[in-house]
TORZA-278151 format. One line per field, with one value per atom (N, C-alpha, C, O): atom name; y, x, z. Coordinates in nm, 4 decimals. Layout:
// TORZA-278151
atom = CA	...
py = Y	...
px = X	...
pz = Z	...
This chain:
// TORZA-278151
atom = N	CA	C	O	N	CA	C	O	N	CA	C	O	N	CA	C	O	N	CA	C	O	N	CA	C	O	N	CA	C	O	N	CA	C	O	N	CA	C	O	N	CA	C	O	N	CA	C	O	N	CA	C	O	N	CA	C	O	N	CA	C	O	N	CA	C	O	N	CA	C	O	N	CA	C	O	N	CA	C	O	N	CA	C	O	N	CA	C	O	N	CA	C	O	N	CA	C	O	N	CA	C	O	N	CA	C	O	N	CA	C	O	N	CA	C	O	N	CA	C	O	N	CA	C	O	N	CA	C	O	N	CA	C	O	N	CA	C	O	N	CA	C	O	N	CA	C	O	N	CA	C	O	N	CA	C	O	N	CA	C	O	N	CA	C	O	N	CA	C	O	N	CA	C	O	N	CA	C	O	N	CA	C	O	N	CA	C	O	N	CA	C	O	N	CA	C	O	N	CA	C	O	N	CA	C	O	N	CA	C	O	N	CA	C	O	N	CA	C	O	N	CA	C	O	N	CA	C	O	N	CA	C	O	N	CA	C	O	N	CA	C	O	N	CA	C	O	N	CA	C	O	N	CA	C	O	N	CA	C	O	N	CA	C	O	N	CA	C	O	N	CA	C	O	N	CA	C	O	N	CA	C	O	N	CA	C	O	N	CA	C	O	N	CA	C	O	N	CA	C	O	N	CA	C	O	N	CA	C	O	N	CA	C	O	N	CA	C	O	N	CA	C	O	N	CA	C	O	N	CA	C	O	N	CA	C	O	N	CA	C	O	N	CA	C	O	N	CA	C	O	N	CA	C	O	N	CA	C	O	N	CA	C	O	N	CA	C	O	N	CA	C	O	N	CA	C	O	N	CA	C	O	N	CA	C	O	N	CA	C	O	N	CA	C	O	N	CA	C	O	N	CA	C	O	N	CA	C	O	N	CA	C	O	N	CA	C	O	N	CA	C	O	N	CA	C	O	N	CA	C	O	N	CA	C	O	N	CA	C	O	N	CA	C	O	N	CA	C	O	N	CA	C	O	N	CA	C	O	N	CA	C	O	N	CA	C	O	N	CA	C	O	N	CA	C	O	N	CA	C	O	N	CA	C	O	N	CA	C	O	N	CA	C	O	N	CA	C	O	N	CA	C	O	N	CA	C	O	N	CA	C	O	N	CA	C	O	N	CA	C	O	N	CA	C	O	N	CA	C	O	N	CA	C	O	N	CA	C	O	N	CA	C	O	N	CA	C	O	N	CA	C	O	N	CA	C	O	N	CA	C	O	N	CA	C	O	N	CA	C	O	N	CA	C	O	N	CA	C	O	N	CA	C	O	N	CA	C	O	N	CA	C	O	N	CA	C	O	N	CA	C	O	N	CA	C	O	N	CA	C	O	N	CA	C	O	N	CA	C	O	N	CA	C	O	N	CA	C	O	N	CA	C	O	N	CA	C	O	N	CA	C	O	N	CA	C	O	N	CA	C	O	N	CA	C	O
py = 13.8719	13.7789	13.8318	13.7726	13.9740	14.0477	14.0919	14.0866	14.1379	14.1780	14.0937	14.1466	13.9400	13.8619	13.8826	13.8851	13.9039	13.9021	14.0426	14.1426	14.0644	14.1858	14.2380	14.3548	14.1520	14.2226	14.2032	14.2691	14.1160	14.1652	14.2579	14.2778	14.3212	14.4527	14.5709	14.6646	14.5330	14.6462	14.6848	14.7842	14.5864	14.5905	14.6370	14.7007	14.5738	14.6448	14.7906	14.8458	14.8534	14.9714	15.0674	15.1870	14.9917	15.1174	15.1079	15.1915	15.0117	14.9930	15.1012	15.1722	15.0925	15.1655	15.3170	15.3937	15.3803	15.5101	15.5457	15.6609	15.4684	15.4888	15.5275	15.6193	15.4428	15.4916	15.5753	15.6103	15.6601	15.7305	15.8523	15.9322	15.9241	15.9726	15.9970	16.1074	15.8819	15.8948	16.0339	16.0974	16.0638	16.1929	16.3054	16.3908	16.3195	16.4620	16.4915	16.6008	16.3810	16.3898	16.4524	16.5287	16.3890	16.4460	16.5377	16.6005	16.5394	16.6713	16.8073	16.8199	16.9040	17.0497	17.1554	17.2669	17.0373	17.1570	17.1071	17.1443	17.0330	17.0020	17.0406	17.0220	17.1249	17.1815	17.2995	17.4074	17.2778	17.4359	17.3840	17.4726	17.2237	17.1630	17.1357	17.1225	17.1258	17.1583	17.2879	17.2930	17.3652	17.5226	17.5299	17.6353	17.4170	17.4070	17.3980	17.4700	17.2620	17.2318	17.2917	17.2414	17.4755	17.4924	17.4649	17.5086	17.3704	17.3259	17.3917	17.4212	17.4098	17.4216	17.2913	17.1853	17.3427	17.2276	17.0925	16.9713	17.1739	17.0554	17.0034	16.8924	17.0661	16.9697	16.9148	16.8121	16.9012	16.8343	16.6691	16.5505	16.7184	16.6201	16.5188	16.3990	16.5878	16.4787	16.4017	16.2896	16.4828	16.3767	16.3071	16.2326	16.3519	16.2371	16.0917	15.9828	16.1421	16.0398	15.9343	15.8254	16.0197	15.9196	15.8496	15.7300	15.8856	15.8007	15.7216	15.6408	15.7056	15.6372	15.4991	15.3887	15.5686	15.4139	15.3532	15.2459	15.4509	15.3497	15.2702	15.1526	15.3136	15.2022	15.1256	15.0123	15.1145	14.9984	14.8673	14.7476	14.9731	14.8817	14.7725	14.6564	14.8691	14.7476	14.6664	14.5539	14.7056	14.6092	14.5623	14.5715	14.5175	14.4324	14.4136	14.4693	14.3249	14.3017	14.2484	14.2929	14.1322	14.0662	14.0691	13.9888	14.2016	14.2709	14.3644	14.4246	14.3461	14.4349	14.6017	14.6709	14.6616	14.8209	14.8853	14.9667	14.8434	14.9211	14.9074	14.9762	14.7944	14.7890	14.8796	14.9515	14.8597	14.9217	15.0848	15.1431	15.1471	15.2574	15.2930	15.3841	15.1675	15.2326	15.2573	15.3279	15.1558	15.1607	15.2992	15.3716	15.2870	15.4532	15.6540	15.7680	15.5843	15.6917	15.7067	15.8120	15.5761	15.5731	15.5849	15.6013	15.5787	15.6190	15.8032	15.8750	15.8402	15.9757	16.0407	16.1383	15.9906	16.0535	15.9992	16.0927	15.8929	15.8953	16.0070	16.0969	16.0544	16.1233	16.2627	16.3550	16.2778	16.4157	16.4172	16.5276	16.3313	16.3220	16.3584	16.4751	16.2529	16.3115	16.4046	16.4145	16.4529	16.6230	16.6802	16.7254	16.6774	16.7295	16.7394	16.8131	16.6011	16.6083	16.6477	16.6939	16.6419	16.6782	16.8459	16.8940	16.8991	17.0847	17.1187	17.2383	17.0113	17.0920	17.0818	17.0270	17.1745	17.2028	17.0746	17.0297	17.0413	16.9360	17.0170	17.1079	16.9519	17.0201	16.9072	16.8076	16.9387	16.8922	16.8755	16.7782	17.0186	16.9755	16.9180	16.8909	16.8999	16.8354	16.6775	16.6181	16.6125	16.4831	16.4829	16.3957	16.5771	16.5952	16.5965	16.5512	16.6536	16.6955	16.5349	16.4901	16.4500	16.3057	16.2012	16.1135	16.2482	16.1715	16.1933	16.0979	16.3430	16.2958	16.2918	16.3273	16.2479	16.1810	16.0227	15.9595	15.9326	15.8199	15.8068	15.6937	15.8917	15.8945	15.8682	15.7716	15.9749	15.9836	15.8514	15.7977	15.7932	15.6560	15.5528	15.4690	15.5705	15.4841	15.4495	15.3452	15.5687	15.5653	15.5244	15.5199	15.4973	15.4031	15.2595	15.1929	15.2003	15.0858	15.0734	15.0204	15.1448	15.1192	15.1046	15.0165	15.2554	15.2410	15.1772	15.1840	15.0549	14.9135	14.7821	14.6928	14.8415	14.6748	14.7252	14.6466	14.8562	14.8971	14.8635	14.8416	14.8671	14.8004	14.6588	14.6028	14.6279	14.4870	14.4376	14.3701	14.4565	14.4408	14.4594	14.3561	14.5937	14.5801	14.5137	14.4034	14.5079	14.4223	14.3043	14.2408	14.2617	14.0688	13.9993	14.0374	13.9153	13.8366	13.7223	13.6444	13.7456	13.7348	13.5566	13.4953	13.5004	13.3451	13.2772	13.1713	13.3442	13.3535	13.3644	13.2967	13.4590	13.4686	13.4270	13.4572	13.3358	13.2125	13.1021	13.0818	13.0305	12.9724	12.9936	12.9255	13.0487	13.1120	13.0750	13.0160	13.1226	13.0944	12.9456	12.8767	12.8981	12.7588	12.6550	12.5716	12.7021	12.6177	12.6299	12.5302	12.7976	12.8273	12.7554	12.7405	12.7184	12.6345	12.5180	12.4452	12.4548	12.2855	12.2185	12.2449	12.1695	12.1174	12.0449	11.9715	12.0822	11.9638	11.8444	11.8348	11.7613	11.6308	11.6240	11.5320	11.7024	11.7032	11.8308	11.9161	11.8664	11.9982	12.0509	11.9895	12.2096	12.2787	12.2513	12.1920	12.2977	12.1971	12.0670	12.0585	11.9872	11.8638	11.8188	11.8418	11.7593	11.7070	11.6022	11.5347	11.6084	11.5222	11.4485	11.4818	11.3095	11.1824	11.0944	11.0378	11.0746	10.9991	10.8407	10.7573
px = 25.0888	25.0589	25.1022	25.1735	25.0330	25.0840	25.2374	25.3087	25.2860	25.3901	25.4751	25.5863	25.4809	25.5433	25.5615	25.6829	25.4871	25.4746	25.5753	25.5048	25.6850	25.6623	25.6354	25.5980	25.6525	25.6105	25.4349	25.3734	25.3691	25.2157	25.1879	25.0675	25.2613	25.2400	25.2306	25.1508	25.3725	25.4218	25.3036	25.2316	25.3132	25.1465	25.0050	24.9281	24.9984	24.8547	24.8626	24.7965	24.9656	25.0285	25.0283	25.0007	25.0609	25.0514	24.9525	24.9274	24.8574	24.7280	24.6151	24.5404	24.6250	24.5633	24.6125	24.5174	24.7490	24.7625	24.7535	24.7755	24.7285	24.6869	24.5704	24.5407	24.4780	24.3177	24.2700	24.1545	24.3823	24.3699	24.4214	24.3858	24.5214	24.5343	24.4863	24.5071	24.3789	24.3104	24.2056	24.1573	24.1840	24.0622	24.1357	24.1035	24.2681	24.3486	24.4174	24.4572	24.4223	24.4674	24.3556	24.3601	24.2472	24.1141	24.0061	23.9455	23.9876	23.8866	23.9743	24.0925	23.8763	23.9053	23.9462	23.9947	23.8906	23.9253	24.0452	24.0590	24.1099	24.3279	24.3992	24.5209	24.3105	24.4010	24.4943	24.4531	24.5611	24.7294	24.7465	24.7857	24.7331	24.7667	24.9034	24.9416	24.9928	25.1571	25.2038	25.3059	25.1289	25.1961	25.1980	25.2359	25.1567	25.1271	25.2507	25.3267	25.2845	25.4660	25.5709	25.6771	25.5025	25.6505	25.6907	25.7789	25.5758	25.6183	25.5455	25.4260	25.6235	25.5174	25.4775	25.5357	25.3555	25.2941	25.3954	25.3763	25.4862	25.5562	25.6781	25.7309	25.6970	25.8238	25.7314	25.7861	25.5927	25.4905	25.4618	25.4768	25.4314	25.4207	25.5147	25.4903	25.6480	25.7563	25.8227	25.8703	25.8252	25.8405	25.7362	25.7372	25.6385	25.5165	25.4939	25.4502	25.5471	25.5399	25.6689	25.6703	25.8083	25.9148	25.8841	25.9120	25.8351	25.8059	25.6769	25.6570	25.6192	25.4635	25.6328	25.6707	25.6684	25.7147	25.8522	25.8918	25.9480	26.0059	25.9176	25.9495	25.8115	25.7000	25.6739	25.6750	25.6495	25.6059	25.7054	25.6901	25.8264	26.0109	26.0011	26.0409	25.9246	25.9740	25.8334	25.8436	25.7276	25.6240	25.5780	25.4552	25.6207	25.6519	25.8078	25.8410	25.8839	25.9484	26.0086	26.1011	25.9227	25.9493	25.8983	25.8949	25.8493	25.7932	25.9302	26.0116	25.9164	25.9725	25.9938	25.8956	26.1232	26.1238	26.0564	25.9640	26.1079	26.0794	25.8737	25.7894	25.8729	25.6871	25.6087	25.5116	25.6659	25.6312	25.6574	25.5516	25.7638	25.7370	25.6053	25.5231	25.6196	25.5106	25.3790	25.3016	25.3562	25.2479	25.2128	25.1154	25.3219	25.2910	25.2873	25.2525	25.3478	25.3501	25.1818	25.1278	25.1284	25.0022	24.8839	24.7692	24.9037	24.8596	24.8751	24.7860	24.9776	24.9680	24.9000	24.8251	24.9274	24.7987	24.6877	24.6477	24.6140	24.4650	24.4770	24.4228	24.5248	24.4707	24.4847	24.4314	24.5534	24.5513	24.4494	24.3974	24.3728	24.2177	24.1580	24.1218	24.1363	24.0459	24.0489	23.9576	24.1085	24.1395	24.0272	23.9276	24.0444	24.0024	23.8220	23.7519	23.7960	23.6209	23.5876	23.4739	23.6730	23.6358	23.6194	23.5702	23.6794	23.6691	23.8277	23.8523	23.9615	24.1050	24.1232	24.0758	24.2245	24.2980	24.4089	24.5114	24.3688	24.4679	24.5551	24.5235	24.6696	24.7794	24.9469	24.9939	24.9778	25.1011	25.2160	25.2896	25.2169	25.3586	25.3598	25.4668	25.2542	25.2265	25.2663	25.3576	25.2015	25.2440	25.3620	25.4240	25.4651	25.6011	25.6747	25.7888	25.6020	25.6925	25.6758	25.7818	25.5612	25.5499	25.6558	25.7233	25.6402	25.7750	25.8876	25.9594	25.9443	26.1029	26.0818	26.1821	25.9445	26.0080	26.0026	26.0644	25.9448	25.9799	26.0575	26.1005	26.1498	26.2632	26.3670	26.4430	26.3580	26.4870	26.4844	26.5819	26.3087	26.3191	26.3981	26.4692	26.3765	26.4171	26.5454	26.5957	26.5921	26.7223	26.8826	26.9914	26.8612	26.9884	26.9844	27.0879	26.8482	26.8237	26.9123	27.0233	26.8365	26.9087	27.0723	27.1423	27.1148	27.2587	27.3236	27.4449	27.2416	27.3309	27.3324	27.4118	27.1684	27.1912	27.3136	27.3842	27.3237	27.4201	27.5744	27.6579	27.5901	27.7604	27.7326	27.7912	27.6320	27.6625	27.6809	27.7827	27.5995	27.6668	27.7636	27.8274	27.8623	28.0415	28.0468	28.0206	28.0706	28.1528	28.1366	28.2358	28.0327	28.0453	27.9785	27.9556	27.9500	27.9562	28.0878	28.1640	28.0760	28.2085	28.2077	28.3106	28.0984	28.1267	28.1471	28.2027	28.1023	28.1634	28.3455	28.4229	28.3579	28.4661	28.6017	28.7176	28.5462	28.6114	28.6142	28.7185	28.4828	28.4614	28.5567	28.6589	28.5497	28.6672	28.7839	28.8555	28.8313	29.0093	29.0192	29.1004	28.9076	28.9393	28.9406	29.0122	28.8668	28.8757	28.9968	29.0568	29.0692	29.1755	29.3020	29.4039	29.2913	29.3971	29.3611	29.3787	29.3166	29.2777	29.3774	29.4113	29.3846	29.5023	29.4004	29.3264	29.4016	29.3244	29.4033	29.5256	29.3281	29.3344	29.4088	29.4905	29.3993	29.4215	29.4794	29.4366	29.5881	29.6390	29.5361	29.4318	29.5606	29.4433	29.4338	29.3357	29.5507	29.5718	29.5680	29.5849	29.5528	29.5094	29.3744	29.2536	29.4419	29.3058	29.2149	29.2484	29.0903	29.0179	28.9799	28.9481	28.9881	28.9749	28.8560	28.8473	28.8076	28.6546	28.6895	28.5990
pz = 23.0758	22.9840	22.8360	22.7550	22.8209	22.6955	22.7022	22.6019	22.8316	22.8286	22.8203	22.8240	22.8066	22.7721	22.6513	22.6312	22.5312	22.3861	22.3633	22.3498	22.3579	22.3058	22.1848	22.1740	22.0734	21.9334	21.9230	21.8392	22.0072	22.0093	22.1008	22.1167	22.1662	22.2619	22.1925	22.1925	22.1094	22.0105	21.8928	21.8832	21.8243	21.7573	21.7701	21.6981	21.9049	22.0053	21.9684	21.8805	22.0593	22.0933	21.9657	21.9560	21.8899	21.7260	21.6774	21.5906	21.7059	21.6648	21.7175	21.6501	21.8276	21.9270	21.8941	21.8788	21.8791	21.8544	21.6989	21.6615	21.6310	21.4926	21.4675	21.3911	21.5460	21.5787	21.6334	21.6090	21.7681	21.7833	21.7557	21.8424	21.6341	21.5455	21.4562	21.4059	21.3809	21.2549	21.2742	21.1805	21.4286	21.4045	21.3891	21.3065	21.4864	21.4553	21.3173	21.2772	21.2591	21.0778	20.9896	20.8931	21.0617	20.9748	20.9959	20.9090	21.1208	21.1380	21.1556	21.1876	21.1239	21.0820	21.2418	21.2611	21.3339	21.4329	21.5378	21.6543	21.4798	21.5062	21.4141	21.4141	21.2824	21.1850	21.2456	21.2883	21.2429	21.3444	21.4556	21.5315	21.5420	21.6086	21.6463	21.7626	21.5179	21.4918	21.5842	21.6528	21.5727	21.6377	21.7890	21.8401	21.8748	22.0355	22.0470	22.1118	21.9507	21.9604	21.8908	21.8543	21.8683	21.8122	21.6345	21.5605	21.6166	21.4757	21.3423	21.3437	21.2364	21.1164	21.0366	21.0136	21.0043	20.9389	20.8030	20.7922	20.7313	20.6743	20.7921	20.7865	20.8558	21.0118	21.0566	21.0969	21.0899	21.1368	21.0489	21.0779	20.9746	20.8712	20.8432	20.8293	20.8342	20.8018	20.9157	20.8977	21.0676	21.1645	21.2317	21.3297	21.1504	21.1769	21.0856	21.1226	20.9382	20.8744	20.8634	20.8062	20.9572	20.9828	21.1071	21.0988	21.2212	21.3329	21.2690	21.3597	21.2120	21.1620	21.0865	21.1257	21.0010	20.9445	20.9906	20.9449	21.1144	21.1997	21.2786	21.2957	21.3302	21.4200	21.3126	21.3607	21.1895	21.1286	21.0868	21.0623	21.0945	21.0683	21.2096	21.2186	21.3239	21.4562	21.4356	21.3866	21.4628	21.4920	21.3360	21.3367	21.2070	21.1396	21.0586	20.9540	21.1355	21.1229	20.9890	20.9210	20.9706	20.8264	20.7060	20.6128	20.7278	20.6029	20.5579	20.6280	20.3799	20.3604	20.3465	20.3196	20.3658	20.4420	20.2850	20.2874	20.1742	20.0761	20.0501	19.9925	20.1212	20.1261	20.2051	20.1817	20.2863	20.4493	20.3709	20.3472	20.3373	20.2858	20.1856	20.1958	20.0682	20.0118	20.0291	19.9645	20.1728	20.2285	20.3581	20.3788	20.4097	20.4584	20.3472	20.3780	20.2152	20.1296	20.0572	20.0233	20.0487	20.0120	20.1160	20.0744	20.2140	20.3492	20.3344	20.2889	20.3730	20.3719	20.2007	20.2047	20.0922	19.9639	20.0383	20.1077	20.0614	20.1335	20.2085	20.1443	20.3234	20.4146	20.3727	20.4344	20.2720	20.1721	20.1260	20.1419	20.0601	19.9766	20.0838	20.0994	20.1848	20.2740	20.3611	20.4430	20.3603	20.4074	20.3371	20.3935	20.2231	20.1430	20.1048	20.0354	20.2086	20.2015	20.3233	20.3336	20.4475	20.5498	20.6064	20.7084	20.4984	20.5246	20.5372	20.5527	20.5318	20.5855	20.4080	20.3084	20.4517	20.3618	20.2668	20.3180	20.1505	20.1212	20.0092	19.9324	20.0295	20.0171	19.9230	19.9781	19.8431	19.7874	19.8664	19.8831	19.9231	20.0014	20.1387	20.1931	20.1922	20.3042	20.2400	20.2974	20.1270	20.1297	20.0943	20.1553	19.9768	19.9862	20.1213	20.1308	20.2350	20.3601	20.4287	20.4723	20.4416	20.4207	20.3729	20.4269	20.2536	20.2079	20.2394	20.2695	20.2426	20.3048	20.4304	20.4924	20.5338	20.6727	20.6342	20.7199	20.5258	20.4940	20.4485	20.4709	20.3493	20.3031	20.4105	20.4150	20.5014	20.5917	20.6740	20.7267	20.6763	20.7349	20.6758	20.7311	20.5645	20.4675	20.4335	20.3918	20.4626	20.3716	20.4621	20.4047	20.6171	20.6739	20.6421	20.6414	20.6110	20.5862	20.4949	20.4988	20.3810	20.2192	20.2143	20.1645	20.3032	20.3359	20.3719	20.3518	20.4671	20.5629	20.4258	20.3960	20.3555	20.2460	20.1425	20.0794	20.1379	20.0347	20.0496	19.9619	20.2269	20.3082	20.2332	20.1406	20.3023	20.2993	20.1634	20.1486	20.0492	19.8804	19.8883	19.8676	19.9224	19.8816	19.9521	19.9041	20.0691	20.1416	20.0915	20.0556	20.0815	20.0285	20.1148	20.2296	20.0769	20.2161	20.2901	20.2329	20.3953	20.4547	20.4396	20.4113	20.4591	20.4330	20.3018	20.2727	20.2496	20.0703	20.0397	19.9720	20.1084	20.0586	20.1407	20.1119	20.2700	20.3705	20.2428	20.1807	20.2092	20.1053	20.0102	20.0188	19.9483	19.8100	19.8341	19.7532	20.0094	19.9908	19.9948	19.9329	20.0916	20.1480	19.9397	19.8843	19.9185	19.7470	19.6955	19.6554	19.6866	19.6342	19.6924	19.6250	19.8017	19.9215	19.8865	19.9842	19.7931	19.8198	19.6806	19.5652	19.7319	19.5764	19.5359	19.6015	19.3688	19.2520	19.2182	19.2292	19.1792	19.1490	19.0190	19.0139	18.9097	18.7859	18.7783	18.8560	18.6822	18.6219	18.5757	18.5529	18.5507	18.5019	18.3712	18.3263	18.2839	18.1777	18.1197	17.9980	18.1721	18.1809	18.0614	18.0684	17.9736	17.8974	17.9810	18.0783	17.9147	18.0379	17.9359	17.8218	18.0045	17.9201	17.9092	18.0181	17.8698	17.8744	17.8641	17.8648
């Protein structure tokens, strides 16, 4: 039943993964876990927040990407602040690496929006051509009589 609704399934899976990932981000025992995968701390932050941003774009399709990116940046800042209180190291560099991951996820969508603006709306161009081809009733220079 849940598999018939892919967006609901994606949202539930995302929520479950987020709940499981929270202890990994906050507890001191898991500090340095990225070395197991051959990553340094900053690369792990950039990749994690890139994946988080793209996943949110998928599971919340009606929200604006900019709003989702701001939410992820706020979450990155909150995680860094909470790490300070749980005994892990708080780092501005980690936050900036996370922000770079968010920017990497946001940039393609932004570029596509710019392409759409620069191309213009094709429907408007067709409508403009139709208006140009339609003969007018009165000449343009003719005075208007009331």
